[in-house]
C-alpha positions as CSV (number, residue, x, y, z in Angstrom):
1,M,100.6,75.2,168.0
2,A,100.8,78.3,165.9
3,E,97.8,79.5,164.0
4,P,98.0,79.0,160.2
5,V,98.6,82.3,158.4
6,A,96.1,83.0,155.7
7,P,97.5,83.9,152.3
8,T,97.4,87.6,151.6
9,D,95.8,89.0,148.4
10,R,98.5,90.9,146.6
11,S,96.4,91.6,143.5
12,G,95.8,95.2,144.7
13,P,99.5,96.2,145.1
14,R,100.4,94.4,141.9
15,A,97.7,96.3,140.0
16,L,99.0,99.6,141.5
17,G,102.5,98.6,140.6
18,R,101.5,98.0,136.9
19,L,99.6,101.3,136.8
20,G,102.6,103.1,138.2
21,V,104.9,101.5,135.5
22,R,102.4,102.4,132.8
23,L,102.1,106.0,134.0
24,G,105.9,106.4,134.3
25,G,106.3,105.0,130.8
26,A,103.8,107.4,129.4
27,V,105.5,110.4,131.0
28,F,108.8,109.2,129.7
29,V,107.5,108.8,126.2
30,L,105.9,112.3,126.3
31,W,109.1,113.9,127.6
32,A,111.3,112.1,125.0
33,V,108.9,113.2,122.1
34,A,108.9,116.8,123.3
35,S,112.7,116.8,123.7
36,V,113.5,115.3,120.4
37,T,111.0,117.5,118.6
38,F,112.2,120.7,120.2
39,F,115.9,120.2,119.3
40,A,115.1,118.8,115.8
41,V,113.1,121.9,114.9
42,R,115.9,124.1,116.3
43,L,118.2,122.4,113.8
44,I,116.2,123.8,110.8
45,P,118.2,126.7,109.3
46,G,116.7,130.1,109.7
47,D,115.9,132.7,112.4
48,P,112.8,131.8,114.5
49,A,112.1,135.5,115.0
50,Q,111.7,135.8,111.3
51,A,109.3,132.9,111.4
52,V,107.1,134.8,113.9
53,L,107.1,137.8,111.7
54,G,106.1,135.9,108.5
55,G,109.3,134.3,107.3
56,P,112.3,135.7,105.4
57,G,110.2,137.4,102.8
58,S,108.5,139.6,105.4
59,Q,111.4,142.1,105.3
60,A,111.0,142.8,109.0
61,S,113.0,145.7,110.4
62,P,115.9,145.0,112.9
63,E,113.9,146.7,115.6
64,A,110.9,144.3,115.0
65,L,113.3,141.3,115.0
66,A,114.9,142.5,118.3
67,A,111.5,143.0,119.9
68,V,110.2,139.5,118.9
69,T,113.5,137.9,120.0
70,A,113.2,139.5,123.4
71,E,109.4,138.7,123.7
72,Y,109.8,135.0,122.9
73,G,113.1,134.5,124.6
74,F,115.0,133.6,121.5
75,D,118.0,135.5,123.0
76,Q,118.2,133.0,125.9
77,P,120.4,129.9,125.7
78,V,118.8,126.9,123.9
79,F,118.7,124.8,127.1
80,T,116.8,127.6,128.9
81,Q,114.3,127.8,126.1
82,Y,114.0,124.0,126.3
83,L,113.2,124.2,130.1
84,V,110.6,126.9,129.5
85,Q,109.0,124.8,126.9
86,L,108.8,121.7,129.1
87,G,107.3,123.9,131.9
88,R,104.6,125.1,129.6
89,L,103.8,121.5,128.4
90,A,103.7,120.3,132.0
91,T,100.8,122.7,132.6
92,G,99.1,121.8,129.4
93,D,100.0,125.1,127.7
94,L,101.0,124.4,124.0
95,G,101.7,128.0,123.4
96,R,100.6,130.2,120.4
97,S,101.3,129.6,116.7
98,Y,104.0,131.8,115.3
99,A,102.4,131.9,111.8
100,L,98.7,132.0,112.7
101,N,98.9,133.9,116.0
102,M,96.4,131.7,117.7
103,E,96.4,129.1,120.5
104,V,97.9,125.8,119.4
105,G,95.6,123.6,121.5
106,P,92.3,124.6,119.7
107,L,94.1,124.6,116.3
108,V,95.4,121.1,116.8
109,L,92.2,119.7,118.3
110,A,90.3,121.1,115.3
111,Q,92.4,119.0,112.9
112,L,92.5,115.9,115.1
113,G,89.1,114.5,114.3
114,G,89.8,114.1,110.5
115,T,93.1,112.3,111.1
116,L,91.7,110.0,113.7
117,L,88.8,109.1,111.5
118,L,91.2,108.3,108.7
119,A,93.5,106.2,110.9
120,V,90.6,104.3,112.6
121,L,89.0,103.4,109.2
122,A,92.3,102.4,107.7
123,L,93.1,100.2,110.7
124,G,89.7,98.5,110.6
125,L,90.0,97.9,106.8
126,A,93.6,96.6,107.2
127,W,92.4,94.1,109.8
128,M,89.6,92.8,107.5
129,I,92.0,92.4,104.6
130,A,94.6,90.7,106.8
131,L,92.0,88.3,108.2
132,A,90.7,87.4,104.8
133,L,94.2,86.8,103.4
134,A,95.3,84.7,106.4
135,T,92.2,82.6,106.4
136,W,92.2,82.0,102.7
137,S,95.9,81.2,102.4
138,T,95.8,78.7,105.2
139,R,92.8,76.9,103.8
140,G,93.5,76.8,100.1
141,G,96.6,74.6,100.1
142,R,100.2,75.4,98.9
143,V,99.2,77.5,96.0
144,A,96.9,79.7,98.0
145,A,99.7,80.0,100.7
146,R,102.2,81.1,98.1
147,V,99.9,83.5,96.4
148,G,98.8,84.9,99.8
149,S,102.3,85.3,101.0
150,S,103.3,87.1,97.8
151,L,100.3,89.5,98.0
152,E,101.2,90.3,101.6
153,I,104.9,91.0,100.8
154,V,104.0,93.2,97.9
155,A,101.3,95.1,99.8
156,A,103.6,95.7,102.8
157,A,106.4,97.1,100.5
158,M,104.2,99.7,98.8
159,P,105.1,103.3,99.6
160,H,102.2,105.5,100.5
161,F,103.0,108.1,97.9
162,W,103.3,105.6,95.1
163,L,100.1,103.8,96.1
164,A,98.2,107.0,96.4
165,T,99.3,108.1,92.9
166,S,98.4,104.7,91.4
167,L,94.9,104.7,93.0
168,I,94.3,108.2,91.7
169,V,95.3,107.2,88.2
170,V,93.1,104.1,88.2
171,F,90.0,105.1,90.0
172,S,89.9,108.9,89.3
173,I,91.5,109.3,85.9
174,W,90.8,106.0,84.1
175,L,87.5,105.0,85.7
176,G,86.2,108.3,87.0
177,A,84.6,106.5,89.9
178,L,86.2,108.3,92.9
179,P,87.3,112.0,93.5
180,P,91.1,112.5,93.4
181,I,90.9,115.0,96.4
182,S,88.9,115.0,99.6
183,T,85.4,116.3,99.0
184,G,84.1,116.1,102.6
185,G,81.9,113.1,101.8
186,V,82.2,109.4,102.0
187,A,83.6,109.1,98.5
188,G,86.5,111.3,99.3
189,L,87.5,108.9,102.1
190,V,87.8,105.8,100.0
191,L,91.2,106.4,98.3
192,P,93.0,107.9,101.4
193,V,91.7,104.9,103.5
194,L,92.9,102.4,100.9
195,T,96.3,104.1,100.7
196,L,96.9,103.7,104.4
197,A,95.2,100.3,104.8
198,I,96.8,98.2,102.0
199,P,100.5,98.3,103.3
200,L,99.4,97.7,106.8
201,A,97.2,94.8,105.8
202,G,100.2,93.2,104.1
203,F,102.2,93.5,107.3
204,L,99.4,92.3,109.6
205,G,98.5,89.5,107.2
206,Q,102.1,88.0,107.3
207,I,101.9,87.9,111.1
208,M,98.5,86.4,111.3
209,R,99.1,83.8,108.7
210,E,102.2,82.5,110.4
211,S,100.4,82.6,113.8
212,L,97.4,80.8,112.4
213,M,99.5,78.0,110.8
214,I,101.2,77.5,114.2
215,A,97.9,77.5,116.0
216,L,96.3,75.0,113.7
217,E,99.1,72.5,114.6
218,S,99.0,73.2,118.4
219,P,97.7,70.6,120.9
220,F,94.7,72.6,121.9
221,V,93.4,72.5,118.3
222,L,94.0,68.8,118.1
223,S,92.1,68.4,121.4
224,A,89.2,70.5,120.0
225,R,89.0,68.3,116.9
226,A,89.1,65.1,119.1
227,R,86.1,66.4,121.0
228,G,84.2,66.6,117.8
229,E,84.5,70.4,117.1
230,G,83.8,71.2,113.5
231,E,86.4,72.7,111.2
232,R,84.7,76.1,111.2
233,G,84.6,76.2,115.0
234,V,88.2,75.1,115.2
235,R,89.4,77.9,113.0
236,W,87.2,80.8,114.1
237,I,86.9,80.1,117.8
238,H,90.1,78.5,118.8
239,A,92.9,78.9,116.2
240,L,92.1,82.4,115.0
241,R,91.6,83.7,118.5
242,H,95.1,82.6,119.4
243,A,96.6,83.7,116.1
244,S,95.2,87.3,116.4
245,L,97.1,88.0,119.6
246,P,100.4,89.1,117.9
247,A,98.5,91.4,115.5
248,I,96.5,92.9,118.4
249,S,99.6,93.6,120.3
250,L,101.1,95.4,117.2
251,S,97.9,97.5,116.5
252,G,99.1,100.2,118.8
253,W,102.3,100.6,116.8
254,A,100.2,100.3,113.6
255,F,98.0,103.1,114.7
256,G,101.0,105.3,115.2
257,S,102.3,104.5,111.8
258,L,98.9,105.3,110.2
259,I,99.0,108.8,111.8
260,S,102.6,109.3,110.5
261,G,101.5,108.1,107.1
262,A,98.7,110.7,107.2
263,V,101.3,113.4,106.5
264,V,101.8,112.0,103.0
265,V,98.2,111.0,102.4
266,E,96.5,114.2,103.5
267,T,98.9,116.2,101.4
268,I,98.3,114.2,98.2
269,F,94.6,114.1,98.6
270,A,94.3,117.7,99.9
271,R,92.6,116.4,103.0
272,P,92.6,118.6,106.2
273,G,94.1,117.0,109.2
274,L,97.2,116.8,111.5
275,G,99.4,115.7,108.7
276,R,99.0,118.8,106.6
277,T,99.1,121.0,109.7
278,L,102.4,119.4,110.7
279,L,103.9,119.8,107.2
280,N,102.9,123.4,107.0
281,A,104.3,124.1,110.5
282,V,107.6,122.5,109.7
283,T,107.9,124.5,106.5
284,L,107.2,127.8,108.4
285,R,109.3,126.8,111.4
286,D,106.3,127.2,113.6
287,V,107.8,125.4,116.7
288,P,104.7,125.5,119.0
289,V,102.5,124.0,116.3
290,V,105.1,121.2,115.5
291,I,105.5,120.3,119.2
292,G,101.7,120.5,119.8
293,V,100.9,118.1,116.9
294,V,103.6,115.7,117.9
295,M,102.5,115.7,121.5
296,I,98.8,115.1,120.6
297,V,99.9,112.2,118.3
298,A,102.0,110.8,121.2
299,V,99.1,110.9,123.6
300,A,96.9,109.1,121.0
301,Y,99.5,106.5,120.5
302,I,99.8,105.9,124.3
303,L,96.0,105.6,124.6
304,M,95.9,103.2,121.7
305,T,98.6,101.0,123.2
306,L,96.7,100.8,126.5
307,L,93.6,99.8,124.5
308,T,95.3,97.1,122.6
309,D,96.7,95.8,125.9
310,A,93.2,95.6,127.4
311,V,91.9,93.8,124.3
312,S,94.8,91.3,124.5
313,R,93.8,90.5,128.1
314,L,90.2,90.2,127.0
315,V,91.0,87.8,124.2
316,D,93.6,85.7,126.1
317,P,92.6,84.7,129.7
318,R,96.2,83.7,130.5
319,L,97.2,87.4,130.5
320,R,94.5,88.2,133.0
321,L,95.6,85.3,135.3
322,S,99.3,86.4,135.1
């Protein structure tokens, strides 16, 4: 009689397979971002050699233009320049800024902290507003649901530039309570954070409200009530935990949208960060700085996506079991 074969544990190979897929996806995203950015900047009218020498107003001599063209390889075919750029990025070399004549890596990292602080604070505030709206609109009856839904739609549709201007008019000009530009202190953070958080809160609130309404009618909530669980426990322990999963999954995308929105917000509020650095680099056709900023943002987006996936697995045990 044959010996029974013990089941093999395949959790290790599966984990390695998931890790390989994640790493492959991250490399693909970074390659796609670098490629799109490189060719998009190349489409901007103007001579990149003039950008190195200070722009069209520098009145550089033909000899200087020829020297810069040969030094930076601008006389090479565009595809050759593209391959050279990819090779540098693969080794972690972001190059030197054309306009500032300094290494791009330290330049970008010096501006990264301010933008990340702005994005993290805005994401946290957006979550708090969305939770408050979703909880209130599902507990207050039909009127509260309609009012909450209307507020979420209006908030999600607000453009950043319009909202920033309105907040400056109300809180800086009319009330004189907050500074209209960044002052380096806590007060200078309030209006930029609100500008980024309010539209995102409207979007997250819509998702959480619908998920919470579905969760409150699910069988596991009915079972919790049948076991004698109080209304507060049903909402905050069972239903809200389940309803927050879609919003958690979208937080990675939301973080990327906050960083992109920082381009407008940092410009309006005169706040240093990646947004203003990117805008100035595009204006000056500073290709290494543009690619460096976009690559750093892409890495931050990938890390945030991995973090939201880990939080989703922590909140929902079914994801860990699968």
